[in-house]
C-alpha positions as CSV (number, residue, x, y, z in Angstrom):
1,M,-59.4,17.6,-66.9
2,P,-61.7,14.6,-68.4
3,S,-60.2,12.4,-71.2
4,V,-63.2,13.3,-73.1
5,L,-63.9,15.9,-75.2
6,P,-67.3,17.7,-76.2
7,D,-68.6,18.1,-79.8
8,G,-68.0,21.3,-81.1
9,E,-67.8,24.3,-84.5
10,P,-64.0,24.3,-85.9
11,V,-61.4,26.4,-84.1
12,P,-60.3,28.7,-86.8
13,E,-56.3,27.9,-88.1
14,D,-54.8,31.0,-86.1
15,G,-57.2,30.5,-82.9
16,S,-59.1,33.9,-83.5
17,L,-62.2,34.6,-81.3
18,P,-65.4,36.6,-82.3
19,P,-65.1,40.5,-81.8
20,S,-67.3,40.1,-79.3
21,A,-65.7,37.9,-77.1
22,L,-63.2,40.4,-76.2
23,D,-65.9,43.1,-75.0
24,G,-65.4,44.2,-71.5
25,R,-62.5,42.0,-70.8
26,E,-61.1,45.2,-68.9
27,E,-63.8,43.6,-66.5
28,R,-62.6,40.1,-65.9
29,P,-59.6,38.3,-64.3
30,L,-57.4,37.0,-67.0
31,G,-55.9,33.5,-65.6
32,F,-53.6,30.7,-67.6
33,Y,-54.4,26.8,-67.0
34,L,-50.9,25.0,-68.2
35,H,-51.7,21.4,-68.6
36,V,-48.3,18.7,-68.7
37,P,-49.7,15.7,-69.5
38,Y,-47.2,13.0,-68.4
39,C,-48.1,10.4,-65.2
40,A,-45.5,7.7,-64.4
41,T,-48.2,5.5,-63.5
42,R,-51.7,5.4,-63.7
43,C,-54.0,5.5,-61.7
44,G,-56.9,3.4,-61.0
45,Y,-59.5,5.4,-60.4
46,C,-57.8,8.4,-63.2
47,D,-59.6,9.8,-65.9
48,F,-57.9,12.6,-67.0
49,N,-55.8,13.2,-70.7
50,T,-52.6,11.8,-69.3
51,Y,-50.3,9.4,-70.5
52,T,-47.5,7.2,-69.1
53,A,-44.1,7.1,-70.9
54,T,-45.1,3.3,-72.5
55,E,-48.6,4.8,-74.0
56,L,-46.6,7.2,-75.1
57,R,-43.9,5.3,-77.1
58,G,-44.3,5.1,-80.4
59,S,-47.5,7.3,-81.1
60,G,-45.4,10.5,-81.7
61,G,-42.3,10.5,-81.6
62,V,-40.1,13.4,-80.0
63,L,-43.0,16.0,-81.0
64,A,-44.8,13.8,-78.0
65,S,-41.3,14.2,-75.4
66,R,-41.7,15.6,-72.1
67,D,-37.9,16.6,-73.1
68,N,-38.9,19.9,-74.7
69,Y,-42.4,20.5,-73.4
70,A,-42.2,23.5,-71.9
71,A,-40.7,24.9,-75.6
72,T,-43.6,23.1,-76.8
73,L,-46.2,24.8,-74.3
74,A,-44.5,28.4,-74.9
75,G,-45.7,28.6,-78.6
76,E,-49.3,28.1,-77.8
77,V,-49.4,30.7,-75.3
78,R,-47.4,33.0,-77.9
79,L,-50.5,32.2,-79.3
80,A,-52.5,33.5,-77.0
81,R,-51.0,36.8,-76.8
82,E,-51.3,36.6,-81.0
83,V,-55.2,36.0,-80.2
84,L,-55.7,38.8,-77.4
85,G,-53.7,41.1,-78.8
86,D,-53.5,44.4,-76.4
87,D,-54.4,42.7,-73.6
88,P,-54.3,45.3,-70.7
89,R,-54.3,42.8,-68.0
90,P,-51.8,41.9,-66.2
91,V,-52.1,37.8,-65.4
92,R,-54.1,37.1,-62.1
93,T,-53.6,33.7,-61.6
94,V,-51.5,30.6,-63.3
95,F,-52.1,27.1,-62.4
96,V,-50.3,23.9,-63.4
97,G,-52.0,20.9,-63.3
98,G,-51.7,17.4,-65.1
99,G,-50.8,14.8,-64.8
100,T,-48.1,15.2,-62.9
101,P,-46.2,18.6,-63.2
102,T,-43.5,17.7,-60.7
103,L,-41.9,14.9,-63.2
104,L,-40.7,17.8,-65.8
105,A,-37.8,19.5,-64.1
106,A,-38.7,22.3,-62.1
107,E,-36.6,24.3,-64.2
108,D,-39.7,23.4,-67.3
109,L,-42.0,24.6,-65.1
110,V,-40.5,28.0,-64.3
111,R,-39.8,27.9,-68.5
112,M,-43.8,28.2,-68.7
113,L,-44.3,30.2,-66.1
114,D,-42.0,32.6,-68.0
115,A,-44.0,32.5,-71.2
116,V,-46.6,34.0,-69.7
117,R,-44.4,36.4,-67.4
118,D,-42.9,37.4,-70.4
119,E,-46.3,37.6,-73.4
120,F,-48.7,39.1,-70.7
121,G,-47.0,40.2,-67.8
122,L,-48.6,39.0,-64.3
123,A,-50.2,41.5,-61.3
124,D,-48.5,41.8,-58.3
125,D,-50.1,40.0,-56.3
126,A,-50.6,37.1,-59.0
127,E,-50.9,33.3,-57.5
128,V,-48.9,30.7,-58.8
129,T,-50.0,27.3,-58.2
130,T,-48.3,24.5,-59.4
131,E,-49.9,20.0,-58.3
132,A,-47.2,18.3,-56.9
133,N,-46.6,14.6,-56.2
134,P,-45.2,13.9,-53.2
135,E,-42.9,10.8,-54.2
136,S,-41.6,13.3,-57.3
137,V,-40.4,16.7,-54.7
138,D,-37.6,17.3,-52.5
139,P,-36.3,20.5,-50.9
140,A,-33.9,21.4,-53.7
141,Y,-37.0,21.2,-56.6
142,L,-39.2,23.4,-53.9
143,A,-36.8,25.9,-53.4
144,A,-36.5,26.4,-57.8
145,L,-39.8,26.4,-58.0
146,R,-40.2,28.9,-54.9
147,E,-37.5,31.2,-56.6
148,G,-38.8,31.2,-60.0
149,G,-41.9,32.5,-58.9
150,F,-44.3,29.8,-57.6
151,N,-46.3,31.1,-54.6
152,R,-48.5,28.1,-53.7
153,I,-48.4,24.8,-54.4
154,S,-51.1,21.7,-54.0
155,F,-49.9,18.3,-53.1
156,G,-52.2,14.8,-53.9
157,M,-52.5,12.7,-50.5
158,Q,-56.2,11.3,-51.1
159,S,-55.7,9.4,-47.7
160,A,-53.4,8.9,-45.2
161,R,-54.6,5.0,-44.9
162,R,-52.1,2.3,-47.1
163,H,-54.8,0.3,-48.3
164,V,-56.7,3.2,-49.4
165,L,-53.6,4.2,-51.9
166,E,-53.3,0.6,-53.0
167,V,-57.1,0.4,-54.3
168,L,-56.5,4.2,-56.0
169,D,-53.2,2.8,-57.5
170,R,-51.5,5.9,-55.7
171,T,-47.5,5.2,-55.0
172,H,-46.8,7.8,-52.6
173,T,-46.2,6.6,-49.2
174,P,-47.9,7.8,-46.1
175,G,-46.9,10.6,-44.4
176,R,-45.0,11.3,-47.5
177,P,-47.7,14.4,-48.3
178,E,-47.5,15.6,-44.9
179,A,-43.4,15.9,-45.0
180,C,-43.7,17.7,-48.1
181,V,-46.3,20.2,-46.2
182,A,-43.1,21.0,-44.0
183,E,-40.7,21.1,-47.5
184,A,-42.8,23.7,-49.2
185,R,-43.7,26.4,-45.9
186,A,-39.4,25.8,-45.4
187,A,-38.9,27.1,-49.2
188,G,-41.2,29.9,-48.3
189,F,-44.1,28.9,-50.1
190,D,-47.3,31.5,-48.8
191,H,-49.7,29.1,-49.6
192,V,-49.9,24.8,-49.4
193,N,-53.2,22.7,-50.4
194,L,-53.4,18.9,-49.5
195,D,-56.0,17.0,-52.2
196,L,-58.5,14.1,-50.2
197,I,-60.6,11.2,-51.7
198,Y,-63.1,10.0,-49.7
199,G,-65.2,6.8,-50.4
200,T,-62.6,4.8,-51.9
201,P,-63.9,1.0,-51.6
202,G,-62.6,-0.6,-48.1
203,E,-61.8,2.8,-46.6
204,S,-63.6,3.0,-43.6
205,D,-65.1,6.0,-41.3
206,D,-61.8,5.7,-39.1
207,D,-59.7,5.9,-42.1
208,W,-60.9,8.8,-43.1
209,R,-60.7,10.5,-39.9
210,A,-57.2,9.5,-40.2
211,S,-56.7,10.8,-43.1
212,L,-58.5,14.3,-41.7
213,D,-56.5,14.6,-39.2
214,A,-53.1,14.0,-40.3
215,A,-53.6,16.6,-43.2
216,V,-54.9,19.4,-40.7
217,G,-52.2,18.2,-38.6
218,A,-49.9,18.9,-41.2
219,G,-50.4,22.5,-41.4
220,P,-51.6,23.9,-45.1
221,D,-53.8,26.5,-44.8
222,H,-56.0,24.7,-47.9
223,V,-57.6,21.4,-47.9
224,S,-59.9,20.2,-50.8
225,A,-61.9,17.0,-50.0
226,Y,-63.9,15.0,-53.5
227,A,-65.9,12.3,-53.3
228,L,-64.4,9.6,-55.4
229,I,-66.1,9.0,-58.7
230,V,-65.8,5.6,-60.4
231,E,-65.7,6.9,-64.5
232,E,-66.8,3.8,-66.5
233,G,-63.2,2.7,-68.4
234,T,-60.7,3.4,-65.7
235,G,-59.2,0.5,-64.1
236,L,-60.7,0.6,-60.8
237,A,-64.1,0.6,-62.7
238,R,-63.2,-2.9,-64.1
239,R,-62.2,-3.7,-60.7
240,I,-65.5,-3.2,-59.2
241,R,-67.1,-5.3,-62.2
242,R,-65.2,-7.8,-61.7
243,G,-66.5,-8.2,-58.0
244,E,-62.7,-7.5,-56.6
245,V,-63.1,-4.7,-54.4
246,P,-66.8,-3.4,-53.4
247,T,-68.9,-0.2,-55.0
248,T,-68.9,2.9,-54.2
249,D,-72.0,4.1,-52.2
250,D,-73.4,7.5,-52.3
251,D,-75.1,7.7,-48.1
252,V,-71.3,6.8,-47.8
253,H,-70.0,9.5,-49.0
254,A,-72.7,11.7,-47.7
255,D,-71.0,10.8,-44.3
256,R,-68.1,11.1,-45.4
257,Y,-68.4,14.5,-46.5
258,L,-69.9,15.4,-43.2
259,I,-67.1,14.0,-41.0
260,A,-65.0,16.1,-43.2
261,D,-67.3,19.6,-42.8
262,S,-66.6,19.0,-39.0
263,V,-62.9,17.9,-38.5
264,L,-62.0,20.6,-40.5
265,A,-64.6,23.2,-38.9
266,G,-63.1,22.5,-35.9
267,A,-59.2,22.5,-36.8
268,G,-60.2,26.2,-38.3
269,F,-60.6,25.5,-42.1
270,H,-64.2,27.2,-43.3
271,W,-65.8,26.2,-46.8
272,Y,-66.0,28.3,-49.1
273,E,-66.9,25.9,-52.5
274,V,-68.6,22.8,-51.8
275,S,-65.0,20.6,-52.0
276,N,-62.8,23.2,-50.3
277,W,-61.7,24.6,-47.1
278,A,-59.8,27.3,-46.4
279,A,-58.0,28.0,-43.2
280,S,-58.4,32.4,-44.5
281,E,-59.4,34.1,-46.7
282,A,-56.0,34.6,-48.5
283,G,-55.9,30.7,-48.2
284,R,-58.6,30.5,-51.5
285,C,-57.7,28.7,-54.7
286,L,-58.2,32.5,-57.0
287,H,-57.9,30.5,-60.1
288,N,-60.5,27.8,-59.3
289,E,-63.1,30.6,-58.6
290,L,-62.3,32.1,-62.3
291,Y,-63.6,28.9,-63.0
292,W,-66.5,29.3,-60.5
293,R,-67.0,32.9,-61.1
294,G,-66.5,33.0,-65.5
295,A,-64.3,34.8,-65.6
296,D,-61.6,34.7,-68.8
297,W,-58.8,31.6,-68.3
298,W,-56.8,30.0,-71.5
299,G,-55.9,26.5,-70.8
300,A,-52.6,25.6,-72.7
301,G,-51.7,21.9,-73.4
302,P,-53.3,18.7,-74.8
303,G,-57.0,18.5,-74.0
304,A,-56.8,21.9,-72.0
305,H,-60.3,23.8,-72.1
306,S,-60.2,27.7,-72.3
307,H,-63.1,30.7,-72.0
308,V,-62.8,34.3,-72.7
309,G,-65.9,36.2,-73.2
310,G,-68.4,33.7,-73.6
311,V,-66.8,31.3,-76.0
312,R,-65.3,27.8,-74.8
313,W,-63.1,25.9,-76.7
314,W,-61.2,23.0,-75.7
315,N,-57.4,21.5,-77.3
316,V,-56.8,18.2,-79.1
317,K,-55.9,15.7,-76.5
318,H,-52.6,14.2,-77.8
319,P,-49.0,15.5,-76.9
320,G,-48.0,14.6,-80.5
321,A,-51.1,16.1,-81.9
322,Y,-50.8,19.4,-80.3
323,A,-47.0,20.0,-80.4
324,A,-47.8,19.3,-84.4
325,A,-50.1,21.9,-84.6
326,L,-48.0,24.5,-82.7
327,A,-45.6,23.3,-85.3
328,E,-47.0,24.0,-88.7
329,G,-48.5,27.5,-86.7
330,R,-51.5,26.1,-86.4
331,S,-54.3,26.4,-84.0
332,P,-54.2,23.0,-81.4
333,G,-58.3,23.4,-80.8
334,A,-60.1,20.7,-81.5
335,G,-63.0,22.5,-81.3
336,R,-65.3,25.3,-79.2
337,E,-69.1,26.5,-79.3
338,V,-69.9,30.2,-78.3
339,L,-72.4,30.7,-75.2
340,T,-75.7,32.2,-75.5
341,G,-77.0,34.2,-73.1
342,E,-79.1,32.0,-71.4
343,D,-76.6,29.8,-71.2
344,R,-73.7,32.2,-69.2
345,R,-76.5,32.3,-66.6
346,V,-77.5,28.8,-66.0
347,E,-74.1,28.4,-65.9
348,R,-73.9,31.4,-63.5
349,V,-76.1,29.7,-61.0
350,L,-74.4,25.8,-61.7
351,L,-71.2,27.1,-60.4
352,E,-71.9,30.0,-58.3
353,L,-74.3,28.7,-56.1
354,R,-71.3,26.2,-55.3
355,L,-69.7,28.7,-53.0
356,R,-69.9,30.2,-50.1
357,E,-71.4,33.9,-51.0
358,G,-74.1,31.6,-53.6
359,V,-75.9,33.3,-56.4
360,P,-78.1,36.4,-56.7
361,L,-82.1,35.4,-56.4
362,S,-82.2,37.8,-59.7
363,L,-80.7,35.5,-62.1
364,L,-83.7,33.0,-61.3
365,R,-86.4,32.7,-63.6
366,A,-89.8,32.7,-62.0
367,A,-89.4,28.6,-61.2
368,G,-85.9,29.1,-60.4
369,R,-87.6,31.6,-57.4
370,A,-90.4,29.4,-56.5
371,A,-87.7,26.5,-56.0
372,A,-85.3,28.7,-54.1
373,G,-88.1,29.2,-52.0
374,R,-89.2,25.7,-51.3
375,A,-85.5,25.1,-50.7
376,V,-85.2,27.3,-48.0
377,R,-88.4,25.5,-46.2
378,D,-86.6,22.3,-47.0
379,G,-83.6,23.7,-45.1
380,L,-81.3,23.3,-48.2
381,L,-80.6,27.1,-48.4
382,D,-79.9,29.4,-45.8
383,P,-83.1,31.8,-45.0
384,V,-80.7,34.7,-43.6
385,P,-79.2,35.8,-47.4
386,Y,-82.3,33.9,-48.9
387,G,-83.8,37.8,-47.4
388,A,-81.2,39.1,-48.8
389,G,-81.8,38.2,-52.0
390,R,-79.0,35.5,-52.0
391,A,-79.4,31.7,-52.5
392,V,-76.7,30.0,-50.1
393,L,-76.9,26.2,-49.6
394,T,-77.1,24.9,-45.9
395,L,-74.6,22.1,-44.7
396,R,-77.5,19.8,-45.6
397,G,-78.0,21.7,-49.0
398,R,-74.1,21.2,-50.0
399,L,-74.6,17.1,-50.1
400,L,-77.6,17.6,-52.1
401,A,-76.2,20.3,-54.4
402,D,-76.8,18.8,-57.7
403,A,-80.3,18.6,-57.1
404,V,-81.0,22.3,-55.8
405,V,-79.1,23.4,-58.8
406,R,-81.1,21.1,-61.1
407,D,-84.6,22.3,-59.5
408,L,-83.2,26.6,-59.4
409,V,-82.5,26.4,-63.2
410,D,-85.3,24.1,-64.6
């Protein structure tokens, strides 16, 4: 969740939505994203809305404390119930992200989940995920999460090489994420993900292959692999500007992506989204698919973003301001936008094209359909699904996904 919020119109103090946002909601899945904004240290590449203890000291007092954060966030879940009213949908997915959610006690994460369960109910087959730092969990912590209702966990691995982790300012020990997979399995987690980053300055092809091999060997059923993006204002951006480490390279990113797809496919993983691979259909991250398919989700927490029925809004960033708004009975929303039909069509193309199933050609305007035909001839879209009325990226198309999308929506 990027730290810079967009502009938008004001959110009503009670958080109410236009009636049109709730039309047809029975046909759309509902998920919850619960943001935990705390980190022990700040990674050099991170641009997310997160805070260390030092950064919060004196800027929000007790309201910004992580000690009572679960209770504060539960207040927004109750607000969601008031805004959505007698919503007939049980929650399909819950995703706790950060920051480092596992800096909180396991019992706090369970309390946050319980707030969603108590207010809305969970679907019988609900997917309940938390992100976790490998150094902030142990077998007892994982067992408490599993007993409390979590059934999916995502560990930040990034790399198996110490020197790569050091450039990223990651503090975990190489090998610890792989051990966490075994501990999560022993605790009874159904699904386990490892997050990887490629293209870090100083990383070699051999380093990247070693990271992939270590991740696959650990036995997760899901792997996410993201190209390193150097955001302005981060510690890594400053180091690159000073010449302390080399800049990133798009050609290197493309080579690393091809290596990732080859290694993961060879290990039985299939790509289902440009940056995500699963060992089975059941291993796909359903919560992220809510985002990619334009479903409804409520994002609770500082800076969290939400979307319901074509209305998108985002909360104030600072944990102190967030807690103060809820304590005063106000929505913590900082701004919102109501999407037009054209906005939603374009977003469907932007997001669904990234999925293995692709996007219906019927969503494209005439210029977009012509661009799709050219993309097939250029080897960027698969000709077989194209013949059946869908635009689906080839491997080469995945490397150039952003450019393909621009052509299809222009």
